[in-house]
Biopython code that builds the backbone (N, CA, C, O; Angstrom):
import numpy as np
from Bio.PDB.StructureBuilder import StructureBuilder

atoms = [
    (1, "MET", "N", (7.460, 1.032, -32.687)),
    (1, "MET", "CA", (8.685, 1.398, -32.015)),
    (1, "MET", "C", (8.413, 1.576, -30.518)),
    (1, "MET", "O", (7.443, 2.222, -30.120)),
    (2, "GLU", "N", (9.268, 1.005, -29.724)),
    (2, "GLU", "CA", (9.107, 1.074, -28.269)),
    (2, "GLU", "C", (10.059, 2.098, -27.679)),
    (2, "GLU", "O", (11.226, 2.174, -28.064)),
    (3, "LEU", "N", (9.553, 2.881, -26.746)),
    (3, "LEU", "CA", (10.368, 3.894, -26.068)),
    (3, "LEU", "C", (11.244, 3.265, -24.995)),
    (3, "LEU", "O", (10.880, 2.253, -24.397)),
    (4, "GLN", "N", (12.386, 3.866, -24.760)),
    (4, "GLN", "CA", (13.284, 3.509, -23.664)),
    (4, "GLN", "C", (13.344, 4.720, -22.737)),
    (4, "GLN", "O", (13.901, 5.754, -23.104)),
    (5, "LEU", "N", (12.778, 4.599, -21.549)),
    (5, "LEU", "CA", (12.742, 5.715, -20.608)),
    (5, "LEU", "C", (13.511, 5.371, -19.346)),
    (5, "LEU", "O", (13.627, 4.203, -18.975)),
    (6, "LYS", "N", (14.029, 6.385, -18.699)),
    (6, "LYS", "CA", (14.675, 6.203, -17.399)),
    (6, "LYS", "C", (14.130, 7.275, -16.466)),
    (6, "LYS", "O", (14.150, 8.463, -16.788)),
    (7, "ILE", "N", (13.643, 6.844, -15.307)),
    (7, "ILE", "CA", (13.151, 7.759, -14.284)),
    (7, "ILE", "C", (14.020, 7.554, -13.057)),
    (7, "ILE", "O", (14.135, 6.439, -12.547)),
    (8, "CYS", "N", (14.633, 8.630, -12.584)),
    (8, "CYS", "CA", (15.536, 8.467, -11.445)),
    (8, "CYS", "C", (15.394, 9.616, -10.453)),
    (8, "CYS", "O", (14.983, 10.727, -10.786)),
    (9, "ARG", "N", (15.753, 9.286, -9.230)),
    (9, "ARG", "CA", (15.749, 10.276, -8.160)),
    (9, "ARG", "C", (17.082, 11.006, -8.166)),
    (9, "ARG", "O", (18.145, 10.385, -8.203)),
    (10, "ASP", "N", (17.012, 12.323, -8.128)),
    (10, "ASP", "CA", (18.214, 13.146, -8.151)),
    (10, "ASP", "C", (18.770, 13.318, -6.742)),
    (10, "ASP", "O", (18.116, 12.977, -5.757)),
    (11, "VAL", "N", (19.971, 13.845, -6.662)),
    (11, "VAL", "CA", (20.589, 14.072, -5.354)),
    (11, "VAL", "C", (19.831, 15.100, -4.529)),
    (11, "VAL", "O", (19.994, 15.148, -3.310)),
    (12, "TRP", "N", (19.006, 15.924, -5.167)),
    (12, "TRP", "CA", (18.227, 16.950, -4.460)),
    (12, "TRP", "C", (16.916, 16.403, -3.929)),
    (12, "TRP", "O", (16.170, 17.121, -3.263)),
    (13, "GLY", "N", (16.621, 15.119, -4.221)),
    (13, "GLY", "CA", (15.365, 14.529, -3.771)),
    (13, "GLY", "C", (14.235, 14.704, -4.760)),
    (13, "GLY", "O", (13.116, 14.264, -4.499)),
    (14, "THR", "N", (14.504, 15.341, -5.898)),
    (14, "THR", "CA", (13.497, 15.465, -6.943)),
    (14, "THR", "C", (13.707, 14.353, -7.970)),
    (14, "THR", "O", (14.617, 13.538, -7.824)),
    (15, "TRP", "N", (12.887, 14.319, -8.984)),
    (15, "TRP", "CA", (12.901, 13.227, -9.960)),
    (15, "TRP", "C", (13.144, 13.757, -11.362)),
    (15, "TRP", "O", (12.788, 14.894, -11.672)),
    (16, "SER", "N", (13.746, 12.940, -12.205)),
    (16, "SER", "CA", (13.962, 13.327, -13.596)),
    (16, "SER", "C", (13.540, 12.187, -14.513)),
    (16, "SER", "O", (13.604, 11.012, -14.151)),
    (17, "VAL", "N", (13.105, 12.571, -15.720)),
    (17, "VAL", "CA", (12.673, 11.623, -16.746)),
    (17, "VAL", "C", (13.599, 11.800, -17.941)),
    (17, "VAL", "O", (13.719, 12.901, -18.479)),
    (18, "HIS", "N", (14.253, 10.716, -18.356)),
    (18, "HIS", "CA", (15.181, 10.720, -19.478)),
    (18, "HIS", "C", (14.568, 9.897, -20.614)),
    (18, "HIS", "O", (13.910, 8.886, -20.372)),
    (19, "GLY", "N", (14.793, 10.344, -21.858)),
    (19, "GLY", "CA", (14.398, 9.554, -23.010)),
    (19, "GLY", "C", (13.224, 10.110, -23.791)),
    (19, "GLY", "O", (12.907, 9.590, -24.861)),
    (20, "LEU", "N", (12.574, 11.141, -23.297)),
    (20, "LEU", "CA", (11.465, 11.733, -24.037)),
    (20, "LEU", "C", (11.927, 12.874, -24.931)),
    (20, "LEU", "O", (11.276, 13.187, -25.927)),
    (21, "SER", "N", (13.032, 13.487, -24.584)),
    (21, "SER", "CA", (13.592, 14.600, -25.345)),
    (21, "SER", "C", (15.110, 14.543, -25.194)),
    (21, "SER", "O", (15.619, 13.788, -24.366)),
    (22, "PRO", "N", (15.842, 15.334, -25.987)),
    (22, "PRO", "CA", (17.310, 15.293, -25.882)),
    (22, "PRO", "C", (17.830, 15.600, -24.473)),
    (22, "PRO", "O", (18.826, 15.022, -24.037)),
    (23, "LEU", "N", (17.158, 16.504, -23.768)),
    (23, "LEU", "CA", (17.546, 16.818, -22.394)),
    (23, "LEU", "C", (16.524, 16.231, -21.432)),
    (23, "LEU", "O", (15.326, 16.248, -21.717)),
    (24, "PRO", "N", (16.984, 15.709, -20.289)),
    (24, "PRO", "CA", (16.012, 15.161, -19.332)),
    (24, "PRO", "C", (15.142, 16.257, -18.728)),
    (24, "PRO", "O", (15.556, 17.411, -18.615)),
    (25, "VAL", "N", (13.941, 15.875, -18.347)),
    (25, "VAL", "CA", (13.053, 16.777, -17.617)),
    (25, "VAL", "C", (13.353, 16.548, -16.148)),
    (25, "VAL", "O", (13.231, 15.426, -15.655)),
    (26, "SER", "N", (13.745, 17.601, -15.446)),
    (26, "SER", "CA", (14.207, 17.463, -14.060)),
    (26, "SER", "C", (13.300, 18.189, -13.084)),
    (26, "SER", "O", (12.388, 18.922, -13.469)),
    (27, "HIS", "N", (13.579, 17.964, -11.820)),
    (27, "HIS", "CA", (12.938, 18.654, -10.695)),
    (27, "HIS", "C", (11.450, 18.338, -10.557)),
    (27, "HIS", "O", (10.677, 19.174, -10.089)),
    (28, "LEU", "N", (11.056, 17.150, -10.957)),
    (28, "LEU", "CA", (9.675, 16.726, -10.718)),
    (28, "LEU", "C", (9.561, 16.319, -9.251)),
    (28, "LEU", "O", (10.497, 15.729, -8.712)),
    (29, "PRO", "N", (8.438, 16.619, -8.588)),
    (29, "PRO", "CA", (8.362, 16.482, -7.134)),
    (29, "PRO", "C", (8.261, 15.056, -6.587)),
    (29, "PRO", "O", (8.595, 14.832, -5.423)),
    (30, "SER", "N", (7.811, 14.086, -7.387)),
    (30, "SER", "CA", (7.653, 12.729, -6.844)),
    (30, "SER", "C", (7.749, 11.690, -7.957)),
    (30, "SER", "O", (7.694, 12.021, -9.142)),
    (31, "LEU", "N", (7.890, 10.449, -7.562)),
    (31, "LEU", "CA", (7.935, 9.352, -8.523)),
    (31, "LEU", "C", (6.622, 9.252, -9.280)),
    (31, "LEU", "O", (6.624, 9.079, -10.499)),
    (32, "SER", "N", (5.505, 9.358, -8.580)),
    (32, "SER", "CA", (4.210, 9.237, -9.257)),
    (32, "SER", "C", (3.994, 10.376, -10.255)),
    (32, "SER", "O", (3.437, 10.149, -11.329)),
    (33, "VAL", "N", (4.422, 11.591, -9.925)),
    (33, "VAL", "CA", (4.312, 12.713, -10.868)),
    (33, "VAL", "C", (5.192, 12.449, -12.091)),
    (33, "VAL", "O", (4.798, 12.750, -13.218)),
    (34, "SER", "N", (6.376, 11.890, -11.868)),
    (34, "SER", "CA", (7.288, 11.583, -12.976)),
    (34, "SER", "C", (6.691, 10.547, -13.918)),
    (34, "SER", "O", (6.774, 10.696, -15.137)),
    (35, "ILE", "N", (6.095, 9.506, -13.368)),
    (35, "ILE", "CA", (5.465, 8.475, -14.184)),
    (35, "ILE", "C", (4.277, 9.053, -14.948)),
    (35, "ILE", "O", (4.110, 8.777, -16.136)),
    (36, "ASP", "N", (3.458, 9.847, -14.277)),
    (36, "ASP", "CA", (2.311, 10.479, -14.945)),
    (36, "ASP", "C", (2.780, 11.394, -16.077)),
    (36, "ASP", "O", (2.182, 11.412, -17.152)),
    (37, "TYR", "N", (3.840, 12.145, -15.836)),
    (37, "TYR", "CA", (4.393, 13.034, -16.856)),
    (37, "TYR", "C", (4.841, 12.217, -18.074)),
    (37, "TYR", "O", (4.491, 12.546, -19.208)),
    (38, "ALA", "N", (5.609, 11.161, -17.839)),
    (38, "ALA", "CA", (6.113, 10.330, -18.937)),
    (38, "ALA", "C", (4.959, 9.706, -19.718)),
    (38, "ALA", "O", (4.975, 9.702, -20.949)),
    (39, "ARG", "N", (3.961, 9.181, -19.011)),
    (39, "ARG", "CA", (2.805, 8.557, -19.666)),
    (39, "ARG", "C", (2.097, 9.568, -20.571)),
    (39, "ARG", "O", (1.746, 9.256, -21.709)),
    (40, "GLU", "N", (1.893, 10.774, -20.055)),
    (40, "GLU", "CA", (1.188, 11.807, -20.822)),
    (40, "GLU", "C", (1.991, 12.245, -22.048)),
    (40, "GLU", "O", (1.439, 12.373, -23.141)),
    (41, "LYS", "N", (3.289, 12.476, -21.867)),
    (41, "LYS", "CA", (4.114, 12.993, -22.962)),
    (41, "LYS", "C", (4.307, 11.992, -24.095)),
    (41, "LYS", "O", (4.477, 12.395, -25.245)),
    (42, "CYS", "N", (4.284, 10.699, -23.793)),
    (42, "CYS", "CA", (4.457, 9.717, -24.864)),
    (42, "CYS", "C", (3.122, 9.111, -25.289)),
    (42, "CYS", "O", (3.095, 8.132, -26.034)),
    (43, "ALA", "N", (2.021, 9.684, -24.823)),
    (43, "ALA", "CA", (0.672, 9.219, -25.162)),
    (43, "ALA", "C", (0.496, 7.734, -24.823)),
    (43, "ALA", "O", (-0.182, 7.001, -25.543)),
    (44, "ALA", "N", (1.108, 7.306, -23.733)),
    (44, "ALA", "CA", (1.012, 5.938, -23.232)),
    (44, "ALA", "C", (1.405, 4.899, -24.277)),
    (44, "ALA", "O", (0.832, 3.811, -24.339)),
    (45, "ALA", "N", (2.396, 5.256, -25.100)),
    (45, "ALA", "CA", (2.933, 4.312, -26.079)),
    (45, "ALA", "C", (3.705, 3.215, -25.348)),
    (45, "ALA", "O", (4.156, 3.429, -24.223)),
    (46, "PRO", "N", (3.864, 2.048, -25.965)),
    (46, "PRO", "CA", (4.645, 0.984, -25.321)),
    (46, "PRO", "C", (6.043, 1.491, -24.951)),
    (46, "PRO", "O", (6.678, 2.216, -25.718)),
    (47, "ALA", "N", (6.505, 1.097, -23.766)),
    (47, "ALA", "CA", (7.793, 1.605, -23.284)),
    (47, "ALA", "C", (8.448, 0.613, -22.334)),
    (47, "ALA", "O", (7.779, -0.138, -21.623)),
    (48, "THR", "N", (9.762, 0.634, -22.345)),
    (48, "THR", "CA", (10.545, -0.035, -21.312)),
    (48, "THR", "C", (11.056, 1.066, -20.410)),
    (48, "THR", "O", (11.714, 2.002, -20.864)),
    (49, "ILE", "N", (10.749, 0.948, -19.123)),
    (49, "ILE", "CA", (11.061, 2.010, -18.167)),
    (49, "ILE", "C", (12.063, 1.489, -17.144)),
    (49, "ILE", "O", (11.839, 0.461, -16.504)),
    (50, "GLU", "N", (13.157, 2.204, -17.001)),
    (50, "GLU", "CA", (14.128, 1.917, -15.953)),
    (50, "GLU", "C", (13.853, 2.873, -14.797)),
    (50, "GLU", "O", (13.773, 4.086, -14.993)),
    (51, "LEU", "N", (13.709, 2.332, -13.609)),
    (51, "LEU", "CA", (13.510, 3.141, -12.414)),
    (51, "LEU", "C", (14.752, 3.013, -11.544)),
    (51, "LEU", "O", (15.155, 1.902, -11.200)),
    (52, "LEU", "N", (15.360, 4.136, -11.186)),
    (52, "LEU", "CA", (16.521, 4.157, -10.300)),
    (52, "LEU", "C", (16.109, 4.931, -9.057)),
    (52, "LEU", "O", (15.932, 6.149, -9.094)),
    (53, "ILE", "N", (15.961, 4.202, -7.955)),
    (53, "ILE", "CA", (15.431, 4.793, -6.726)),
    (53, "ILE", "C", (16.383, 4.475, -5.584)),
    (53, "ILE", "O", (16.355, 3.369, -5.045)),
    (54, "ASP", "N", (17.216, 5.423, -5.213)),
    (54, "ASP", "CA", (18.140, 5.267, -4.077)),
    (54, "ASP", "C", (18.892, 3.939, -4.112)),
    (54, "ASP", "O", (18.969, 3.246, -3.098)),
    (55, "GLY", "N", (19.442, 3.583, -5.259)),
    (55, "GLY", "CA", (20.218, 2.354, -5.383)),
    (55, "GLY", "C", (19.412, 1.151, -5.842)),
    (55, "GLY", "O", (20.000, 0.134, -6.210)),
    (56, "LEU", "N", (18.107, 1.229, -5.835)),
    (56, "LEU", "CA", (17.249, 0.153, -6.336)),
    (56, "LEU", "C", (17.077, 0.350, -7.832)),
    (56, "LEU", "O", (16.771, 1.452, -8.286)),
    (57, "TYR", "N", (17.274, -0.726, -8.606)),
    (57, "TYR", "CA", (17.146, -0.666, -10.060)),
    (57, "TYR", "C", (16.028, -1.604, -10.478)),
    (57, "TYR", "O", (16.073, -2.802, -10.198)),
    (58, "VAL", "N", (15.020, -1.051, -11.152)),
    (58, "VAL", "CA", (13.865, -1.838, -11.585)),
    (58, "VAL", "C", (13.622, -1.544, -13.057)),
    (58, "VAL", "O", (13.680, -0.389, -13.481)),
    (59, "VAL", "N", (13.349, -2.586, -13.839)),
    (59, "VAL", "CA", (12.975, -2.417, -15.241)),
    (59, "VAL", "C", (11.558, -2.942, -15.406)),
    (59, "VAL", "O", (11.239, -4.058, -14.996)),
    (60, "VAL", "N", (10.706, -2.106, -16.022)),
    (60, "VAL", "CA", (9.300, -2.456, -16.209)),
    (60, "VAL", "C", (8.944, -2.227, -17.663)),
    (60, "VAL", "O", (9.315, -1.209, -18.247)),
    (61, "HIS", "N", (8.228, -3.167, -18.244)),
    (61, "HIS", "CA", (7.708, -2.972, -19.598)),
    (61, "HIS", "C", (6.239, -2.593, -19.490)),
    (61, "HIS", "O", (5.467, -3.253, -18.794)),
    (62, "GLN", "N", (5.863, -1.538, -20.176)),
    (62, "GLN", "CA", (4.466, -1.118, -20.235)),
    (62, "GLN", "C", (3.970, -1.290, -21.662)),
    (62, "GLN", "O", (4.575, -0.773, -22.601)),
    (63, "ASP", "N", (2.861, -2.022, -21.825)),
    (63, "ASP", "CA", (2.212, -2.146, -23.122)),
    (63, "ASP", "C", (1.466, -0.847, -23.429)),
    (63, "ASP", "O", (1.374, 0.040, -22.581)),
    (64, "ARG", "N", (0.940, -0.746, -24.636)),
    (64, "ARG", "CA", (0.168, 0.450, -25.014)),
    (64, "ARG", "C", (-0.909, 0.729, -23.972)),
    (64, "ARG", "O", (-1.625, -0.182, -23.554)),
    (65, "GLY", "N", (-1.022, 1.967, -23.559)),
    (65, "GLY", "CA", (-1.981, 2.362, -22.541)),
    (65, "GLY", "C", (-1.440, 2.292, -21.128)),
    (65, "GLY", "O", (-2.097, 2.750, -20.193)),
    (66, "TRP", "N", (-0.254, 1.726, -20.952)),
    (66, "TRP", "CA", (0.407, 1.587, -19.647)),
    (66, "TRP", "C", (-0.555, 0.984, -18.614)),
    (66, "TRP", "O", (-0.932, 1.654, -17.652)),
    (67, "PRO", "N", (-0.945, -0.265, -18.810)),
    (67, "PRO", "CA", (-1.942, -0.865, -17.911)),
    (67, "PRO", "C", (-1.428, -1.196, -16.508)),
    (67, "PRO", "O", (-2.232, -1.351, -15.588)),
    (68, "ARG", "N", (-0.120, -1.307, -16.323)),
    (68, "ARG", "CA", (0.410, -1.666, -14.998)),
    (68, "ARG", "C", (0.566, -0.431, -14.115)),
    (68, "ARG", "O", (1.109, 0.589, -14.538)),
    (69, "ARG", "N", (0.089, -0.543, -12.906)),
    (69, "ARG", "CA", (0.298, 0.531, -11.932)),
    (69, "ARG", "C", (1.687, 0.327, -11.327)),
    (69, "ARG", "O", (2.001, -0.753, -10.827)),
    (70, "LEU", "N", (2.510, 1.366, -11.377)),
    (70, "LEU", "CA", (3.883, 1.249, -10.881)),
    (70, "LEU", "C", (4.043, 1.720, -9.452)),
    (70, "LEU", "O", (4.945, 1.258, -8.753)),
    (71, "VAL", "N", (3.196, 2.625, -9.000)),
    (71, "VAL", "CA", (3.258, 3.110, -7.625)),
    (71, "VAL", "C", (1.852, 3.191, -7.058)),
    (71, "VAL", "O", (0.878, 3.369, -7.790)),
    (72, "ALA", "N", (1.764, 3.058, -5.750)),
    (72, "ALA", "CA", (0.470, 3.199, -5.072)),
    (72, "ALA", "C", (0.091, 4.671, -5.027)),
    (72, "ALA", "O", (0.966, 5.536, -5.046)),
    (73, "PRO", "N", (-1.190, 4.962, -4.969)),
    (73, "PRO", "CA", (-1.597, 6.359, -4.880)),
    (73, "PRO", "C", (-1.080, 6.999, -3.597)),
    (73, "PRO", "O", (-1.012, 6.355, -2.550)),
    (74, "GLU", "N", (-0.718, 8.269, -3.693)),
    (74, "GLU", "CA", (-0.240, 8.996, -2.520)),
    (74, "GLU", "C", (-1.433, 9.416, -1.678)),
    (74, "GLU", "O", (-2.454, 9.858, -2.205)),
    (75, "THR", "N", (-1.295, 9.273, -0.363)),
    (75, "THR", "CA", (-2.368, 9.666, 0.546)),
    (75, "THR", "C", (-1.789, 10.505, 1.675)),
    (75, "THR", "O", (-0.582, 10.499, 1.918)),
    (76, "ASP", "N", (-2.656, 11.215, 2.349)),
    (76, "ASP", "CA", (-2.233, 12.002, 3.505)),
    (76, "ASP", "C", (-2.595, 11.313, 4.808)),
    (76, "ASP", "O", (-2.375, 11.859, 5.890)),
    (77, "ARG", "N", (-3.151, 10.107, 4.704)),
    (77, "ARG", "CA", (-3.545, 9.389, 5.911)),
    (77, "ARG", "C", (-2.324, 8.870, 6.642)),
    (77, "ARG", "O", (-1.374, 8.408, 6.010)),
    (78, "PRO", "N", (-2.335, 8.938, 7.974)),
    (78, "PRO", "CA", (-1.204, 8.377, 8.732)),
    (78, "PRO", "C", (-1.201, 6.854, 8.613)),
    (78, "PRO", "O", (-2.247, 6.229, 8.440)),
    (79, "ARG", "N", (-0.033, 6.285, 8.707)),
    (79, "ARG", "CA", (0.085, 4.831, 8.672)),
    (79, "ARG", "C", (-0.478, 4.238, 9.950)),
    (79, "ARG", "O", (-0.316, 4.815, 11.025)),
    (80, "PRO", "N", (-1.146, 3.079, 9.846)),
    (80, "PRO", "CA", (-1.644, 2.456, 11.076)),
    (80, "PRO", "C", (-0.485, 1.951, 11.929)),
    (80, "PRO", "O", (0.575, 1.593, 11.415)),
    (81, "ALA", "N", (-0.707, 1.931, 13.228)),
    (81, "ALA", "CA", (0.323, 1.437, 14.145)),
    (81, "ALA", "C", (0.494, -0.056, 13.940)),
    (81, "ALA", "O", (-0.452, -0.756, 13.580)),
    (82, "ALA", "N", (1.691, -0.532, 14.169)),
    (82, "ALA", "CA", (1.961, -1.959, 14.045)),
    (82, "ALA", "C", (1.177, -2.724, 15.096)),
    (82, "ALA", "O", (0.918, -2.213, 16.186)),
    (83, "ALA", "N", (0.805, -3.939, 14.766)),
    (83, "ALA", "CA", (0.046, -4.769, 15.705)),
    (83, "ALA", "C", (0.841, -4.984, 16.981)),
    (83, "ALA", "O", (2.046, -5.232, 16.941)),
    (84, "GLY", "N", (0.169, -4.889, 18.095)),
    (84, "GLY", "CA", (0.813, -5.150, 19.381)),
    (84, "GLY", "C", (1.448, -3.929, 20.016)),
    (84, "GLY", "O", (1.954, -4.016, 21.134)),
    (85, "THR", "N", (1.435, -2.792, 19.334)),
    (85, "THR", "CA", (1.993, -1.606, 19.966)),
    (85, "THR", "C", (0.901, -0.913, 20.753)),
    (85, "THR", "O", (-0.235, -0.783, 20.299)),
    (86, "GLU", "N", (1.261, -0.482, 21.910)),
    (86, "GLU", "CA", (0.314, 0.211, 22.776)),
    (86, "GLU", "C", (0.980, 1.459, 23.314)),
    (86, "GLU", "O", (2.206, 1.552, 23.360)),
    (87, "ARG", "N", (0.172, 2.405, 23.716)),
    (87, "ARG", "CA", (0.706, 3.616, 24.315)),
    (87, "ARG", "C", (1.438, 3.231, 25.609)),
    (87, "ARG", "O", (0.899, 2.510, 26.449)),
    (88, "GLY", "N", (2.640, 3.710, 25.751)),
    (88, "GLY", "CA", (3.414, 3.405, 26.941)),
    (88, "GLY", "C", (4.248, 2.135, 26.806)),
    (88, "GLY", "O", (5.033, 1.819, 27.700)),
    (89, "ALA", "N", (4.093, 1.403, 25.707)),
    (89, "ALA", "CA", (4.902, 0.195, 25.514)),
    (89, "ALA", "C", (6.353, 0.608, 25.289)),
    (89, "ALA", "O", (6.623, 1.709, 24.810)),
    (90, "HIS", "N", (7.265, -0.262, 25.629)),
    (90, "HIS", "CA", (8.683, 0.040, 25.482)),
    (90, "HIS", "C", (9.049, 0.078, 23.998)),
    (90, "HIS", "O", (8.618, -0.783, 23.231)),
    (91, "PRO", "N", (9.838, 1.069, 23.594)),
    (91, "PRO", "CA", (10.287, 1.117, 22.204)),
    (91, "PRO", "C", (11.143, -0.105, 21.880)),
    (91, "PRO", "O", (11.726, -0.724, 22.770)),
    (92, "ILE", "N", (11.207, -0.437, 20.607)),
    (92, "ILE", "CA", (11.934, -1.643, 20.189)),
    (92, "ILE", "C", (13.404, -1.580, 20.571)),
    (92, "ILE", "O", (13.992, -2.609, 20.904)),
    (93, "TRP", "N", (14.018, -0.386, 20.529)),
    (93, "TRP", "CA", (15.446, -0.310, 20.865)),
    (93, "TRP", "C", (15.689, -0.679, 22.313)),
    (93, "TRP", "O", (16.710, -1.288, 22.632)),
    (94, "SER", "N", (14.754, -0.316, 23.211)),
    (94, "SER", "CA", (14.973, -0.653, 24.621)),
    (94, "SER", "C", (14.732, -2.150, 24.851)),
    (94, "SER", "O", (15.402, -2.763, 25.681)),
    (95, "ARG", "N", (13.789, -2.733, 24.127)),
    (95, "ARG", "CA", (13.583, -4.191, 24.238)),
    (95, "ARG", "C", (14.797, -4.934, 23.720)),
    (95, "ARG", "O", (15.191, -5.952, 24.288)),
    (96, "PHE", "N", (15.404, -4.431, 22.634)),
    (96, "PHE", "CA", (16.606, -5.040, 22.093)),
    (96, "PHE", "C", (17.757, -4.950, 23.092)),
    (96, "PHE", "O", (18.509, -5.910, 23.263)),
    (97, "LEU", "N", (17.895, -3.802, 23.748)),
    (97, "LEU", "CA", (18.954, -3.622, 24.736)),
    (97, "LEU", "C", (18.787, -4.603, 25.893)),
    (97, "LEU", "O", (19.770, -5.182, 26.355)),
    (98, "VAL", "N", (17.557, -4.798, 26.368)),
    (98, "VAL", "CA", (17.291, -5.766, 27.434)),
    (98, "VAL", "C", (17.660, -7.167, 26.965)),
    (98, "VAL", "O", (18.287, -7.925, 27.704)),
    (99, "TRP", "N", (17.275, -7.514, 25.743)),
    (99, "TRP", "CA", (17.606, -8.839, 25.206)),
    (99, "TRP", "C", (19.113, -9.013, 25.094)),
    (99, "TRP", "O", (19.651, -10.067, 25.433)),
    (100, "LEU", "N", (19.800, -7.958, 24.611)),
    (100, "LEU", "CA", (21.238, -8.027, 24.400)),
    (100, "LEU", "C", (22.004, -8.183, 25.710)),
    (100, "LEU", "O", (22.985, -8.926, 25.760)),
    (101, "THR", "N", (21.579, -7.500, 26.768)),
    (101, "THR", "CA", (22.313, -7.514, 28.024)),
    (101, "THR", "C", (21.776, -8.538, 29.015)),
    (101, "THR", "O", (22.321, -8.693, 30.108)),
    (102, "GLY", "N", (20.703, -9.242, 28.635)),
    (102, "GLY", "CA", (20.092, -10.215, 29.543)),
    (102, "GLY", "C", (20.961, -11.448, 29.748)),
    (102, "GLY", "O", (21.965, -11.631, 29.060)),
    (103, "PRO", "N", (20.566, -12.298, 30.704)),
    (103, "PRO", "CA", (21.333, -13.518, 30.989)),
    (103, "PRO", "C", (21.288, -14.464, 29.801)),
    (103, "PRO", "O", (20.297, -14.527, 29.073)),
    (104, "ARG", "N", (22.365, -15.189, 29.620)),
    (104, "ARG", "CA", (22.486, -16.167, 28.539)),
    (104, "ARG", "C", (22.622, -17.565, 29.131)),
    (104, "ARG", "O", (23.293, -17.766, 30.143)),
    (105, "GLN", "N", (21.983, -18.511, 28.490)),
    (105, "GLN", "CA", (22.116, -19.891, 28.920)),
    (105, "GLN", "C", (23.192, -20.573, 28.076)),
    (105, "GLN", "O", (23.379, -20.247, 26.904)),
    (106, "SER", "N", (23.874, -21.497, 28.674)),
    (106, "SER", "CA", (24.911, -22.228, 27.964)),
    (106, "SER", "C", (24.272, -23.132, 26.933)),
    (106, "SER", "O", (23.190, -23.674, 27.158)),
    (107, "LEU", "N", (24.942, -23.297, 25.795)),
    (107, "LEU", "CA", (24.410, -24.138, 24.715)),
    (107, "LEU", "C", (25.041, -25.523, 24.725)),
    (107, "LEU", "O", (25.204, -26.123, 23.662)),
    (108, "GLN", "N", (25.401, -26.051, 25.895)),
    (108, "GLN", "CA", (26.047, -27.365, 25.998)),
    (108, "GLN", "C", (25.051, -28.476, 25.873)),
    (108, "GLN", "O", (25.423, -29.648, 25.936)),
]
sb = StructureBuilder()
sb.init_structure("model")
sb.init_model(0)
sb.init_chain("A")
sb.init_seg("    ")
for serial, (resi, resn, name, xyz) in enumerate(atoms, 1):
    if name == "N":
        sb.init_residue(resn, " ", resi, " ")
    sb.init_atom(name, np.array(xyz, "f"), 0.0, 1.0, " ", f" {name:<3s}", serial, name[0])
structure = sb.get_structure()
């Protein structure tokens, strides 16, 4: 028998897991915690998982043992700067404004 689970983000920014018990488990702090909770509670039995994340709908099938990683590990490291950005460089919005208001050539 395969489980049908739904993991969704609540309006409060927390996460809930539906399908493991009659009432959903709510107020989980993150998507990765929610997935870990579901995996542990169902002993990694085969499952079809619906993920509802801020309007994004994803369906994932997990075989016994849940071999697929659904989210990347959480880290506290800052994201690297985008290539070509330098200290003192103009922000993208100001470059866009210059492009928008700059001279235009005729397309004749």
